[in-house]
N, C-alpha and C positions, 0 to 999 in steps of 0.2 A: 738476654739475649736466646731468643728463637734460631733451631739451628738454619731453619730457611730464610732466607733469607725474604725481603720483599717483594728486592729491587736491584737485576743486574748492575751491572759498571760496564760499560762502555767508551772506545774509545775510535771513535769515527773520522777514518781522514777519508775528504774525498778527494778523487781521481780527476775530477776533470770534466768535462760536458761526453756526450754519451755514455761511459763508462758508470759501474755503478761503487759506490765506495765502500772502504774496507774498513771494516766494525770489527773489535781485536777486545777481549772478556779479558778488564782486565780490575776486577772486584765485584765486590756487594755494598750493597744498606742493607740497614732491619732496625724498623721502631724502636727508640726512646721507650724503657717503661711506662712513662709519666705525657706519650703519643703525641711530646711537644713537637721531634726533630730525630733525626735517623744519626744511627753510627753510619760510619763508610768507609769500610776497608777496601785497600788500590790492595794489587799488588805487578799495577807498575804504575804511572806517572804520563801522562800523553805528550807530549814535544811540542807540538797542536796535532791542527784540526781540534773537537767538540766530542764532550764525556754526555755523555745519554745513563739515562737510566732508567731500564724496561722489566716492566715485572717478567716474571720467570714463566715459561712455560712452565704448563705437568712436570712436563719431563724433564725439564734443564733443575742443574745440581750448582751453587758457586763450586765443582771443585774439578767440570764439565769444564773442555781445553778448551780456549779459544776456540770464535767461531766467523767469518765469513758473510760475507749478503754484499 
């Protein structure tokens, strides 16, 4: 696996009408060597909401603290 993940994993909790969702970084994903899948490493498991994989921004790394948007 490469050091830099292809995707970062976020738990996204919707808070209701007219409120922004809470995005919490909970892990990362790296492609398999054969290119036919991904390995996902989670530091937490969401109890509800959505699990979203996003490409990291150039200045973002897997070990940064959780973010909210």
